[in-house]
Backbone of each chain as ProteinMPNN parsed JSONL, in Angstrom:
{"seq_chain_A": "MSTVLIVAPIVVASWPVITAAVTAAIGTLGFTLARAELNASVSQQSQTKTSNREVIEVEESEILAGATGVAQQLVVERDGVRATFSRDARGALKLCVEGSHLSKSQLRAVGEELIGAVTQQYAYHRIMTELKERNLTVVDEEMTTERSVKIRVRNF", "coords_chain_A": {"N_chain_A": [[93.429, -49.196, -192.119], [96.923, -49.208, -192.859], [99.634, -49.645, -192.276], [101.421, -50.698, -189.434], [103.709, -49.805, -187.09], [105.852, -50.689, -184.467], [107.781, -48.996, -182.175], [110.727, -48.562, -180.323], [111.633, -45.987, -178.257], [114.675, -44.114, -178.516], [116.524, -42.689, -176.144], [118.107, -39.777, -176.17], [119.56, -37.201, -174.724], [120.067, -34.088, -172.97], [120.851, -33.521, -169.485], [119.065, -31.604, -168.26], [116.803, -31.93, -169.931], [116.072, -34.513, -169.364], [115.438, -34.189, -166.688], [113.188, -32.567, -166.939], [111.431, -34.37, -168.174], [111.201, -36.346, -166.188], [110.074, -34.86, -164.111], [107.598, -34.222, -165.253], [106.533, -36.743, -165.462], [106.301, -37.938, -162.93], [104.22, -36.966, -161.425], [101.784, -38.132, -162.201], [102.09, -40.621, -161.191], [102.15, -40.442, -158.502], [104.495, -39.781, -157.221], [106.943, -37.643, -155.638], [109.273, -34.962, -156.0], [112.453, -35.28, -154.468], [115.365, -34.278, -153.841], [117.939, -32.888, -155.874], [121.127, -34.351, -156.229], [124.522, -33.513, -155.773], [126.573, -35.262, -155.602], [127.146, -38.797, -154.991], [126.901, -39.299, -152.312], [124.744, -39.258, -150.431], [123.071, -41.176, -151.441], [124.719, -43.36, -151.153], [124.821, -43.554, -148.412], [122.274, -44.363, -147.834], [122.335, -46.944, -148.624], [123.471, -48.364, -146.556], [121.503, -48.804, -144.78], [118.897, -51.147, -143.879], [117.47, -52.196, -146.566], [115.799, -53.15, -149.532], [116.971, -53.162, -152.906], [116.927, -52.205, -156.261], [118.363, -51.979, -159.454], [117.951, -50.403, -162.501], [118.89, -50.212, -165.803], [118.623, -48.093, -168.559], [118.949, -49.153, -171.588], [118.868, -48.231, -174.266], [119.799, -45.474, -174.304], [121.255, -42.2, -173.94], [122.804, -39.944, -172.063], [123.705, -36.715, -172.36], [126.855, -35.315, -171.602], [127.135, -33.018, -168.964], [127.749, -29.637, -167.745], [130.442, -29.105, -165.472], [129.783, -29.583, -162.049], [127.094, -29.285, -162.282], [124.196, -30.781, -161.158], [123.625, -34.198, -161.725], [121.739, -36.029, -160.917], [118.724, -37.258, -159.732], [116.187, -37.382, -157.369], [113.293, -39.119, -156.461], [110.339, -39.696, -154.522], [108.013, -41.929, -152.903], [105.688, -43.116, -150.684], [107.618, -44.326, -148.921], [109.308, -45.434, -150.75], [112.209, -44.904, -152.555], [113.493, -43.447, -155.385], [116.171, -43.103, -157.573], [117.329, -41.271, -160.2], [120.019, -41.269, -162.447], [123.091, -40.637, -164.209], [124.991, -43.101, -165.676], [128.379, -44.522, -165.771], [128.823, -45.083, -168.416], [127.301, -43.262, -169.654], [124.642, -43.731, -169.89], [121.15, -43.727, -168.971], [120.22, -44.358, -165.672], [118.356, -46.053, -163.161], [117.793, -46.288, -159.762], [116.098, -48.056, -157.395], [114.872, -48.026, -154.177], [113.701, -49.507, -151.148], [112.394, -50.403, -147.991], [110.231, -51.948, -147.436], [109.325, -53.331, -149.558], [109.599, -56.041, -151.881], [112.3, -57.239, -153.972], [111.337, -57.786, -156.534], [108.997, -56.33, -156.538], [110.027, -53.776, -156.277], [111.373, -53.597, -158.709], [109.228, -53.619, -160.457], [108.038, -51.17, -159.806], [110.108, -49.483, -160.59], [110.251, -50.007, -163.36], [107.801, -49.047, -164.138], [108.144, -46.357, -163.636], [110.28, -45.734, -165.375], [109.02, -46.217, -167.809], [107.041, -44.202, -167.798], [108.632, -41.896, -167.82], [109.983, -42.213, -170.206], [107.805, -42.083, -171.902], [107.071, -39.359, -171.616], [109.398, -38.156, -172.538], [109.455, -39.069, -175.22], [107.07, -37.985, -176.2], [107.612, -35.198, -176.043], [109.744, -35.063, -177.802], [108.614, -35.922, -180.213], [106.574, -34.023, -180.642], [108.102, -31.704, -180.925], [109.532, -32.27, -183.258], [107.381, -32.515, -185.083], [106.449, -29.936, -185.149], [108.669, -28.572, -186.142], [108.773, -29.569, -188.687], [106.55, -28.581, -189.781], [104.133, -30.028, -189.716], [100.714, -30.987, -189.436], [98.992, -31.25, -186.492], [96.13, -32.774, -185.788], [94.649, -33.745, -183.741], [94.803, -34.597, -180.241], [94.885, -36.956, -177.659], [94.355, -38.389, -174.406], [94.289, -41.632, -173.413], [92.278, -44.084, -171.629], [94.033, -45.947, -170.746], [96.242, -44.52, -170.219], [97.752, -43.912, -172.416], [99.089, -41.713, -174.924], [97.645, -40.283, -177.692], [98.324, -39.078, -180.901], [97.233, -37.41, -183.733], [98.157, -36.946, -187.074], [98.376, -34.912, -189.983], [98.93, -33.828, -193.432], [101.536, -34.532, -194.416]], "CA_chain_A": [[94.804, -49.033, -191.632], [97.778, -49.843, -193.821], [100.905, -50.069, -191.689], [101.574, -50.488, -188.004], [105.101, -50.005, -186.652], [106.1, -50.498, -183.044], [109.095, -48.395, -182.087], [111.269, -48.287, -178.981], [112.352, -44.689, -178.293], [116.048, -43.998, -178.098], [116.574, -41.447, -175.338], [119.361, -39.035, -176.243], [119.145, -35.878, -174.247], [120.868, -33.477, -171.891], [120.246, -33.773, -168.173], [117.866, -30.8, -168.042], [115.661, -32.515, -170.654], [115.673, -35.683, -168.57], [114.794, -33.655, -165.495], [111.838, -32.131, -167.317], [110.625, -35.572, -168.438], [110.928, -36.979, -164.912], [109.144, -33.983, -163.381], [106.274, -34.35, -165.872], [106.043, -38.11, -165.334], [106.115, -38.465, -161.58], [102.956, -36.504, -160.856], [100.702, -39.089, -162.481], [102.343, -41.86, -160.451], [102.104, -40.178, -157.081], [105.827, -39.497, -156.677], [107.313, -36.227, -155.482], [110.73, -34.727, -156.085], [113.162, -35.077, -153.227], [116.324, -33.229, -154.14], [119.018, -33.285, -156.764], [122.356, -34.533, -155.486], [125.733, -33.208, -156.529], [127.368, -36.481, -155.65], [126.365, -39.974, -154.636], [127.099, -39.601, -150.896], [123.499, -39.549, -149.727], [122.61, -42.463, -151.948], [125.539, -44.417, -150.546], [124.441, -43.68, -147.005], [121.001, -45.108, -147.735], [122.605, -48.374, -148.863], [123.876, -49.039, -145.332], [120.292, -49.188, -144.063], [118.345, -52.397, -144.347], [116.465, -51.968, -147.588], [116.003, -53.774, -150.834], [117.424, -52.218, -153.901], [116.962, -52.714, -157.644], [118.923, -51.036, -160.405], [117.494, -50.609, -163.883], [119.592, -49.379, -166.768], [117.921, -47.873, -169.783], [120.028, -49.448, -172.515], [118.816, -47.371, -175.418], [119.777, -44.091, -173.805], [122.534, -41.512, -173.798], [122.643, -38.646, -171.393], [124.828, -35.899, -172.793], [127.629, -34.83, -170.472], [126.796, -31.625, -168.669], [128.813, -28.788, -167.226], [130.952, -29.544, -164.16], [129.067, -28.989, -160.934], [125.648, -29.364, -162.462], [123.72, -32.045, -160.618], [123.079, -35.145, -162.674], [121.089, -37.066, -160.118], [117.421, -36.746, -159.369], [115.581, -38.33, -156.457], [111.867, -38.972, -156.256], [109.914, -40.569, -153.423], [106.598, -42.259, -152.753], [105.333, -44.16, -149.727], [108.767, -45.03, -148.404], [110.156, -45.903, -151.859], [113.076, -43.845, -153.045], [114.01, -43.787, -156.741], [117.193, -42.136, -157.938], [117.732, -41.233, -161.612], [121.363, -40.77, -162.597], [123.825, -40.962, -165.45], [126.042, -44.04, -165.272], [129.717, -44.252, -166.307], [128.78, -45.173, -169.88], [126.464, -42.172, -170.127], [123.263, -44.176, -170.026], [120.247, -43.364, -167.88], [120.112, -45.446, -164.707], [117.398, -45.817, -162.107], [117.995, -47.127, -158.599], [114.886, -48.005, -156.6], [115.109, -48.621, -152.852], [112.573, -49.479, -150.225], [112.554, -51.478, -147.014], [108.992, -52.717, -147.243], [108.957, -53.989, -150.85], [110.544, -57.069, -152.357], [113.068, -56.819, -155.135], [110.497, -57.828, -157.726], [108.085, -55.21, -156.449], [110.8, -52.555, -156.576], [111.642, -53.591, -160.145], [107.989, -53.237, -161.118], [107.925, -49.718, -159.603], [111.138, -48.857, -161.439], [109.889, -50.097, -164.793], [106.686, -48.112, -164.338], [108.738, -44.997, -163.682], [111.036, -45.612, -166.651], [108.011, -46.14, -168.892], [106.399, -42.878, -167.791], [109.619, -40.902, -168.2], [110.194, -42.423, -171.65], [106.615, -41.552, -172.572], [107.182, -37.906, -171.622], [110.511, -37.761, -173.459], [109.042, -39.332, -176.623], [106.039, -37.003, -176.525], [108.261, -33.916, -176.281], [110.592, -35.221, -179.013], [107.732, -36.019, -181.385], [105.908, -32.733, -180.859], [109.103, -30.775, -181.421], [109.797, -32.6, -184.678], [106.228, -32.224, -185.907], [106.388, -28.471, -185.309], [109.785, -28.143, -187.022], [108.479, -30.012, -190.074], [105.267, -27.928, -190.213], [103.069, -31.0, -189.892], [99.498, -30.558, -188.76], [98.425, -32.115, -185.461], [94.688, -32.503, -185.821], [94.024, -34.16, -182.479], [95.584, -35.262, -179.208], [94.035, -37.405, -176.581], [94.919, -39.294, -173.409], [93.341, -42.736, -173.297], [92.05, -44.595, -170.252], [95.236, -46.724, -170.39], [97.311, -43.517, -170.037], [98.496, -43.694, -173.647], [98.833, -40.446, -175.571], [97.469, -40.503, -179.145], [98.479, -37.853, -181.69], [96.871, -37.641, -185.161], [98.918, -36.014, -187.898], [98.089, -34.87, -191.421], [99.735, -32.928, -194.258], [102.927, -34.954, -194.503]], "C_chain_A": [[95.765, -49.779, -192.53], [99.074, -50.344, -193.219], [100.878, -49.766, -190.199], [103.021, -50.786, -187.655], [105.138, -49.812, -185.121], [107.544, -50.105, -182.87], [109.477, -48.2, -180.64], [112.045, -46.994, -179.04], [113.807, -44.857, -177.866], [116.184, -42.647, -177.419], [117.961, -40.861, -175.453], [119.063, -37.606, -175.878], [120.134, -35.378, -173.195], [120.142, -33.719, -170.564], [119.047, -32.879, -167.911], [116.612, -31.343, -168.75], [115.138, -33.728, -169.887], [114.94, -35.245, -167.318], [113.369, -33.243, -165.802], [110.918, -33.333, -167.552], [110.238, -36.279, -167.108], [109.868, -36.156, -164.132], [107.723, -34.118, -163.941], [105.676, -35.726, -165.569], [105.596, -38.487, -163.924], [104.765, -38.065, -160.976], [101.832, -37.537, -161.003], [100.883, -40.389, -161.702], [102.399, -41.656, -158.956], [103.45, -39.948, -156.44], [106.004, -38.009, -156.527], [108.835, -36.153, -155.563], [111.305, -34.612, -154.686], [114.143, -33.947, -153.433], [117.362, -33.776, -155.095], [120.316, -33.353, -155.977], [123.538, -34.188, -156.363], [126.67, -34.399, -156.602], [126.555, -37.646, -155.101], [126.414, -40.236, -153.13], [125.817, -39.974, -150.175], [122.985, -40.906, -150.155], [123.417, -43.586, -151.301], [125.171, -44.632, -149.073], [123.176, -44.561, -146.886], [121.23, -46.605, -147.941], [122.972, -49.097, -147.589], [122.668, -49.445, -144.51], [119.756, -50.482, -144.672], [117.24, -52.076, -145.31], [116.812, -52.712, -148.827], [116.308, -52.722, -151.872], [117.409, -52.909, -155.272], [117.496, -51.61, -158.524], [118.47, -51.397, -161.801], [118.256, -49.669, -164.787], [118.781, -49.314, -168.045], [118.944, -47.995, -170.908], [120.036, -48.511, -173.697], [118.748, -45.908, -174.972], [121.181, -43.523, -173.808], [122.249, -40.158, -173.209], [123.889, -37.829, -171.7], [125.526, -35.316, -171.564], [127.341, -33.358, -170.237], [127.997, -30.859, -168.126], [129.184, -29.296, -165.826], [130.185, -28.821, -163.067], [127.568, -29.013, -161.087], [125.189, -30.76, -162.043], [123.183, -32.932, -161.71], [122.548, -36.331, -161.904], [119.798, -36.454, -159.625], [116.73, -37.796, -158.526], [114.079, -38.061, -156.333], [111.44, -39.998, -155.206], [108.418, -40.77, -153.416], [106.428, -43.364, -151.751], [106.557, -44.98, -149.27], [109.656, -45.631, -149.499], [110.943, -44.703, -152.423], [113.684, -44.267, -154.378], [114.964, -42.693, -157.192], [117.552, -42.305, -159.418], [119.156, -40.659, -161.654], [121.938, -41.171, -163.939], [124.95, -41.92, -165.04], [127.347, -43.724, -166.014], [129.74, -44.294, -167.83], [127.956, -44.044, -170.495], [124.989, -42.539, -170.287], [122.457, -43.737, -168.803], [120.077, -44.575, -166.961], [119.103, -45.073, -163.628], [117.656, -46.801, -160.966], [116.768, -46.956, -157.699], [115.11, -48.711, -155.281], [113.854, -48.507, -151.991], [112.664, -50.65, -149.268], [111.351, -52.391, -146.923], [108.521, -53.419, -148.503], [110.019, -55.004, -151.217], [111.285, -56.52, -153.575], [112.203, -56.779, -156.404], [109.488, -56.683, -157.73], [108.813, -53.904, -156.759], [111.086, -52.464, -158.07], [110.405, -53.152, -160.902], [107.761, -51.721, -160.988], [108.897, -48.975, -160.523], [110.757, -48.866, -162.894], [108.71, -49.191, -165.087], [107.192, -46.676, -164.46], [109.472, -44.775, -164.986], [110.073, -45.459, -167.809], [107.409, -44.769, -168.963], [107.377, -41.803, -168.241], [109.903, -41.005, -169.709], [109.018, -41.88, -172.429], [106.7, -40.032, -172.695], [108.26, -37.443, -172.569], [110.059, -37.926, -174.899], [108.001, -38.325, -177.056], [106.675, -35.645, -176.875], [109.061, -33.97, -177.567], [109.718, -35.189, -180.268], [107.084, -34.653, -181.646], [106.873, -31.672, -181.383], [109.371, -31.001, -182.887], [108.605, -32.251, -185.567], [106.127, -30.722, -186.172], [107.48, -28.003, -186.275], [109.515, -28.504, -188.46], [107.15, -29.465, -190.577], [104.18, -28.959, -190.51], [101.895, -30.634, -188.985], [99.034, -31.607, -187.762], [96.956, -31.821, -185.379], [94.014, -32.894, -184.524], [95.037, -34.771, -181.558], [94.638, -35.753, -178.165], [94.81, -38.324, -175.627], [93.899, -40.405, -173.231], [93.213, -43.181, -171.834], [93.254, -45.449, -169.79], [96.467, -45.816, -170.234], [98.243, -43.46, -171.251], [98.181, -42.278, -174.17], [98.735, -40.713, -177.084], [97.507, -39.145, -179.86], [98.135, -38.186, -183.113], [97.48, -36.537, -185.985], [98.475, -36.075, -189.339], [99.055, -33.899, -192.097], [101.214, -33.258, -194.217], [103.251, -35.301, -195.952]], "O_chain_A": [[95.458, -50.899, -192.94], [99.566, -51.395, -193.63], [100.384, -48.726, -189.764], [103.507, -51.891, -187.895], [104.53, -48.889, -184.579], [108.441, -50.792, -183.357], [108.677, -47.737, -179.826], [113.018, -46.893, -179.788], [114.122, -45.641, -176.971], [115.986, -41.601, -178.036], [118.906, -41.404, -174.881], [118.398, -36.884, -176.621], [120.915, -36.139, -172.623], [118.964, -34.076, -170.543], [118.059, -33.372, -167.365], [115.501, -31.228, -168.232], [113.931, -33.942, -169.777], [113.942, -35.852, -166.929], [112.45, -33.526, -165.033], [109.75, -33.303, -167.164], [109.108, -36.738, -166.939], [108.911, -36.703, -163.582], [106.756, -34.127, -163.18], [104.46, -35.861, -165.434], [104.646, -39.248, -163.741], [104.239, -38.763, -160.11], [101.053, -37.782, -160.082], [99.942, -41.171, -161.568], [102.667, -42.6, -158.212], [103.541, -39.921, -155.212], [105.329, -37.211, -157.179], [109.562, -37.097, -155.256], [110.737, -33.944, -153.821], [113.803, -32.783, -153.226], [117.631, -34.977, -155.122], [120.574, -32.49, -155.138], [123.565, -34.521, -157.548], [127.458, -34.532, -157.538], [125.379, -37.476, -154.78], [126.001, -41.312, -152.698], [125.808, -40.916, -149.383], [122.518, -41.693, -149.331], [122.871, -44.631, -150.947], [125.211, -45.754, -148.566], [123.042, -45.375, -145.972], [120.433, -47.432, -147.496], [122.815, -50.316, -147.511], [122.766, -50.317, -143.646], [120.095, -50.861, -145.793], [116.147, -51.708, -144.88], [117.986, -52.892, -149.149], [115.95, -51.552, -151.732], [117.831, -54.058, -155.406], [117.133, -50.445, -158.366], [118.587, -52.544, -162.233], [118.268, -48.459, -164.562], [118.31, -50.331, -168.553], [119.713, -47.068, -171.16], [121.098, -48.038, -174.101], [117.77, -45.206, -175.23], [122.167, -44.252, -173.696], [121.541, -39.336, -173.792], [125.0, -38.217, -171.337], [124.876, -34.881, -170.613], [127.305, -32.556, -171.17], [129.111, -31.378, -168.063], [128.349, -29.839, -165.103], [129.963, -27.613, -163.139], [126.841, -28.784, -160.12], [125.714, -31.773, -162.505], [122.38, -32.495, -162.534], [122.865, -37.483, -162.2], [119.757, -35.311, -159.168], [116.68, -38.967, -158.905], [113.654, -36.924, -156.129], [112.088, -41.029, -155.025], [107.653, -39.913, -153.856], [106.97, -44.453, -151.939], [106.502, -46.21, -149.246], [110.659, -46.274, -149.19], [110.383, -43.647, -152.718], [114.313, -45.32, -154.478], [114.618, -41.511, -157.194], [118.023, -43.365, -159.83], [119.454, -39.677, -160.974], [121.344, -41.94, -164.693], [125.761, -41.599, -164.171], [127.409, -42.772, -166.792], [130.563, -43.634, -168.465], [127.92, -43.89, -171.716], [124.19, -41.734, -170.768], [123.011, -43.421, -167.751], [119.82, -45.685, -167.427], [119.01, -43.912, -163.232], [117.728, -48.01, -161.188], [116.442, -45.841, -157.292], [115.498, -49.879, -155.265], [113.075, -47.559, -152.092], [112.974, -51.768, -149.679], [111.446, -53.494, -146.386], [107.451, -54.029, -148.521], [111.196, -54.836, -150.896], [110.933, -55.475, -154.123], [112.319, -55.871, -157.228], [109.161, -56.134, -158.782], [108.266, -53.029, -157.43], [111.047, -51.374, -158.64], [110.501, -52.404, -161.875], [107.341, -51.069, -161.945], [108.545, -47.973, -161.147], [110.914, -47.864, -163.593], [108.625, -48.624, -166.176], [106.716, -45.898, -165.286], [109.303, -43.74, -165.631], [110.302, -44.643, -168.701], [107.267, -44.207, -170.049], [106.992, -40.889, -168.971], [110.043, -39.99, -170.391], [109.194, -41.284, -173.491], [106.429, -39.479, -173.761], [108.084, -36.476, -173.311], [110.255, -37.027, -175.717], [108.049, -37.851, -178.191], [106.317, -35.025, -177.877], [109.053, -33.013, -178.341], [110.039, -34.52, -181.25], [107.064, -34.193, -182.787], [106.49, -30.834, -182.2], [109.432, -30.055, -183.673], [108.786, -31.751, -186.678], [105.768, -30.294, -187.269], [107.241, -27.142, -187.121], [109.981, -27.816, -189.368], [106.681, -29.831, -191.655], [103.396, -28.788, -191.443], [102.069, -30.051, -187.915], [98.716, -32.732, -188.147], [96.562, -30.738, -184.947], [92.915, -32.422, -184.233], [96.009, -35.386, -181.998], [93.685, -35.061, -177.809], [95.798, -38.949, -176.013], [92.741, -40.125, -172.921], [93.933, -42.72, -170.949], [93.46, -45.643, -168.592], [97.593, -46.301, -170.13], [99.385, -43.015, -171.138], [97.119, -41.727, -173.879], [99.642, -41.3, -177.675], [96.818, -38.2, -179.475], [98.674, -39.143, -183.668], [97.354, -35.355, -185.665], [98.225, -37.157, -189.87], [99.873, -33.246, -191.449], [102.05, -32.378, -194.01], [104.381, -35.684, -196.258]]}, "seq_chain_B": "MDEQEVEIEITAQGKVVIRTKGIKGPQCLDVAQLFAQIIGKEESRELTGEYYEASQVLQRNIQSHRHRTG", "coords_chain_B": {"N_chain_B": [[87.195, -40.415, -200.814], [89.564, -41.638, -198.482], [90.845, -39.706, -195.775], [94.312, -38.973, -195.582], [96.36, -40.004, -193.024], [98.379, -40.101, -190.045], [98.644, -41.874, -187.113], [100.023, -41.537, -183.977], [100.819, -43.341, -181.225], [101.719, -43.135, -177.916], [102.626, -45.171, -175.496], [101.932, -45.927, -171.981], [103.991, -47.467, -171.13], [106.078, -46.533, -172.493], [106.46, -47.267, -175.132], [106.147, -46.718, -178.698], [103.591, -46.581, -181.013], [103.017, -46.573, -184.356], [100.645, -45.794, -186.722], [99.4, -45.885, -189.939], [96.887, -44.374, -191.953], [94.623, -44.497, -194.618], [96.52, -44.304, -196.561], [97.627, -45.733, -199.415], [99.292, -48.638, -200.631], [102.906, -49.279, -200.928], [103.874, -46.815, -200.096], [102.806, -46.134, -197.652], [104.323, -47.466, -195.786], [106.76, -46.174, -196.107], [106.121, -43.606, -195.133], [105.491, -44.221, -192.463], [107.94, -45.198, -191.577], [109.455, -42.944, -191.739], [108.562, -41.425, -189.584], [109.229, -43.214, -187.559], [112.008, -43.181, -187.595], [112.53, -40.77, -186.478], [111.969, -41.197, -183.839], [113.112, -43.613, -182.721], [114.066, -46.972, -182.489], [112.884, -49.44, -184.671], [110.788, -52.065, -183.636], [108.904, -53.96, -184.402], [106.68, -54.747, -187.141], [103.572, -54.441, -188.937], [101.929, -55.154, -191.846], [99.062, -54.201, -193.378], [95.761, -54.374, -194.859], [95.477, -51.888, -196.657], [98.078, -51.534, -197.515], [98.587, -53.515, -199.376], [96.65, -53.027, -201.2], [96.879, -51.246, -203.438], [98.728, -52.611, -205.054], [97.251, -54.894, -205.611], [95.143, -53.897, -207.123], [96.548, -53.067, -209.358], [97.479, -55.531, -210.307], [95.073, -56.774, -210.988], [94.248, -55.104, -213.055], [96.244, -55.604, -214.959], [95.774, -58.293, -215.537], [93.201, -58.147, -216.596], [93.639, -56.6, -218.894], [95.31, -58.325, -220.402], [93.534, -60.386, -220.865], [91.655, -59.165, -222.527], [93.164, -58.464, -224.772], [94.03, -60.905, -225.58]], "CA_chain_B": [[88.59, -40.852, -200.589], [89.927, -41.528, -197.059], [91.858, -38.734, -195.431], [95.575, -39.612, -195.25], [96.599, -39.629, -191.648], [99.228, -40.956, -189.249], [98.345, -41.832, -185.689], [101.173, -41.917, -183.15], [100.364, -43.639, -179.866], [102.847, -43.306, -176.994], [102.015, -45.92, -174.374], [102.431, -45.652, -170.627], [105.215, -48.251, -170.968], [107.154, -45.869, -173.24], [106.542, -47.711, -176.535], [105.461, -45.848, -179.657], [102.942, -47.326, -182.082], [102.731, -45.667, -185.499], [99.619, -46.375, -187.596], [99.044, -45.031, -191.082], [95.52, -44.613, -192.396], [94.242, -43.814, -195.869], [97.678, -44.26, -197.481], [97.614, -47.034, -200.05], [100.518, -49.128, -201.239], [104.164, -49.229, -200.133], [104.12, -45.467, -199.582], [102.387, -46.051, -196.235], [105.464, -47.896, -194.985], [107.759, -45.077, -196.155], [105.682, -42.573, -194.231], [105.606, -44.708, -191.128], [109.36, -45.274, -191.241], [109.947, -41.568, -191.564], [108.276, -41.062, -188.211], [109.956, -44.106, -186.69], [113.396, -42.781, -187.504], [112.602, -39.633, -185.554], [111.732, -41.597, -182.457], [114.035, -44.6, -182.17], [114.37, -48.212, -183.197], [111.713, -50.253, -184.955], [110.813, -53.396, -183.018], [108.115, -54.879, -185.208], [105.775, -54.085, -188.099], [102.478, -55.215, -189.483], [101.421, -54.542, -193.081], [97.684, -54.701, -193.492], [94.957, -54.175, -196.073], [95.755, -50.83, -197.644], [99.45, -51.692, -198.08], [98.541, -54.408, -200.527], [95.495, -52.684, -202.018], [97.312, -50.636, -204.69], [99.368, -53.628, -205.925], [96.218, -55.788, -206.048], [94.408, -53.226, -208.189], [97.421, -53.097, -210.506], [97.507, -56.898, -210.818], [93.789, -57.048, -211.668], [94.259, -54.344, -214.304], [97.113, -56.296, -215.893], [95.088, -59.53, -215.961], [92.076, -57.742, -217.441], [94.221, -56.165, -220.171], [95.772, -59.507, -221.129], [92.326, -61.122, -221.3], [91.015, -58.45, -223.631], [94.054, -58.468, -225.926], [94.32, -62.291, -225.944]], "C_chain_B": [[88.975, -40.602, -199.127], [90.99, -40.475, -196.886], [93.15, -39.478, -195.069], [96.05, -39.126, -193.889], [97.592, -40.616, -190.994], [98.839, -40.767, -187.77], [99.56, -42.339, -184.921], [100.666, -42.127, -181.714], [101.592, -43.87, -179.006], [102.261, -43.956, -175.752], [102.614, -45.533, -173.047], [103.736, -46.429, -170.345], [106.379, -47.629, -171.766], [107.329, -46.389, -174.646], [105.781, -46.744, -177.423], [104.903, -46.719, -180.761], [102.535, -46.343, -183.163], [101.788, -46.404, -186.444], [99.341, -45.397, -188.724], [97.622, -45.404, -191.538], [95.277, -43.831, -193.684], [95.376, -43.697, -196.848], [97.822, -45.649, -198.086], [98.989, -47.389, -200.627], [101.739, -48.957, -200.371], [104.466, -47.826, -199.577], [103.801, -45.362, -198.094], [103.553, -46.466, -195.355], [106.556, -46.818, -194.993], [107.399, -43.988, -195.184], [105.863, -42.998, -192.785], [107.078, -44.75, -190.657], [109.977, -43.891, -191.036], [109.724, -41.11, -190.118], [109.084, -41.93, -187.228], [111.389, -43.674, -186.501], [113.571, -41.572, -186.576], [112.688, -40.09, -184.13], [112.78, -42.563, -181.933], [114.213, -45.799, -183.067], [113.109, -49.036, -183.406], [111.847, -51.64, -184.323], [110.032, -54.407, -183.854], [107.206, -54.079, -186.123], [104.673, -55.044, -188.517], [101.948, -54.476, -190.699], [100.033, -55.098, -193.328], [97.023, -54.218, -194.769], [95.424, -53.148, -197.07], [97.15, -50.968, -198.246], [99.42, -52.487, -199.373], [97.484, -53.973, -201.553], [95.923, -52.125, -203.373], [97.887, -51.688, -205.614], [98.328, -54.608, -206.397], [95.414, -55.206, -207.197], [95.235, -53.282, -209.466], [97.417, -54.476, -211.132], [96.229, -57.215, -211.553], [93.745, -56.332, -213.004], [95.091, -55.061, -215.36], [96.411, -57.535, -216.416], [93.935, -59.199, -216.92], [92.55, -57.342, -218.84], [94.654, -57.367, -220.991], [94.605, -60.302, -221.672], [91.729, -60.472, -222.527], [91.855, -58.559, -224.882], [94.423, -59.871, -226.335], [95.753, -62.623, -225.584]], "O_chain_B": [[88.753, -39.516, -198.593], [91.904, -40.341, -197.699], [93.115, -40.477, -194.35], [96.121, -37.919, -193.658], [97.637, -41.795, -191.343], [98.729, -39.646, -187.272], [100.062, -43.432, -185.182], [100.152, -41.204, -181.082], [102.424, -44.716, -179.333], [101.476, -43.334, -175.037], [103.665, -44.894, -172.983], [104.486, -46.081, -169.433], [107.506, -48.122, -171.725], [108.279, -45.985, -175.317], [104.883, -46.039, -176.964], [105.629, -47.499, -181.378], [101.794, -45.394, -182.907], [102.094, -47.503, -186.908], [99.079, -44.219, -188.484], [97.22, -46.567, -191.512], [95.669, -42.672, -193.817], [95.222, -43.049, -197.884], [98.101, -46.62, -197.383], [99.74, -46.513, -201.056], [101.638, -48.543, -199.216], [105.266, -47.704, -198.649], [104.437, -44.601, -197.365], [103.76, -45.885, -194.29], [107.202, -46.588, -193.971], [108.268, -43.482, -194.474], [106.341, -42.213, -191.966], [107.405, -44.395, -189.524], [110.906, -43.719, -190.248], [110.595, -40.486, -189.513], [109.559, -41.444, -186.202], [111.939, -43.774, -185.404], [114.627, -41.386, -185.971], [113.372, -39.485, -183.304], [113.294, -42.376, -180.83], [114.479, -45.662, -184.262], [112.36, -49.303, -182.466], [112.877, -52.3, -184.456], [110.441, -55.559, -183.997], [106.985, -52.887, -185.912], [104.816, -56.265, -188.461], [101.561, -53.312, -190.604], [99.848, -56.307, -193.468], [97.696, -53.702, -195.662], [95.736, -53.488, -198.211], [97.37, -50.553, -199.383], [100.127, -52.179, -200.332], [97.444, -54.509, -202.66], [95.349, -52.523, -204.387], [97.595, -51.693, -206.811], [98.473, -55.138, -207.498], [95.044, -55.918, -208.131], [94.69, -53.517, -210.544], [97.359, -54.597, -212.355], [96.258, -57.843, -212.612], [93.257, -56.888, -213.987], [94.697, -55.123, -216.524], [96.447, -57.804, -217.617], [93.728, -59.885, -217.92], [91.933, -57.704, -219.842], [94.377, -57.411, -222.19], [94.658, -60.828, -222.784], [91.339, -61.161, -223.47], [91.304, -58.732, -225.969], [95.083, -60.039, -227.36], [96.201, -63.748, -225.809]]}, "name": "protein", "num_of_chains": 2, "seq": "MSTVLIVAPIVVASWPVITAAVTAAIGTLGFTLARAELNASVSQQSQTKTSNREVIEVEESEILAGATGVAQQLVVERDGVRATFSRDARGALKLCVEGSHLSKSQLRAVGEELIGAVTQQYAYHRIMTELKERNLTVVDEEMTTERSVKIRVRNFMDEQEVEIEITAQGKVVIRTKGIKGPQCLDVAQLFAQIIGKEESRELTGEYYEASQVLQRNIQSHRHRTG"}
């Protein structure tokens, strides 16, 4: 081995791409889709109930502004935990995790796991698209026991 | 001769690890950076054996030549 680089993905995508990444990611973590919201009213209602809440902002992200009326909020749920993906005022991806039976630190851990899985799906899609566009040869793909995805490439 | 290859690992935490194999010398870093630019921002790097191998061979050749020619 000659060089090892560790790279943090920069997520720049439209909301439909984010939706696709979330949908692909949540299955492995036991989450299910609730419903997309056109506005924040339902989320605001849930805040009045007694529940802990953690907000995680994905700093290296930019969600491209979509057409008016297109939902830019996605809710997933698991075992009484509700996680809402949305686009914040700066255009970054934001995740709000709520649950009445988990502590704030536990909610943050759930949120970070979700963000990691969504980022993994986004990065995979981005990389595979670029490899195809550049006519590079993918000789192998595998999913490891640690849920990493490994892609081997030749002919660059 | 080792097959030249790049391995891209996308972890469950969303990090991407790019490893080059069979590419000797500074070219391996160029190839790795090409992939890194597609993905995002480099956080850290490690240059190992093969990166230095080409320059070491060149240095030995230079020393051997000087020894022979005095």
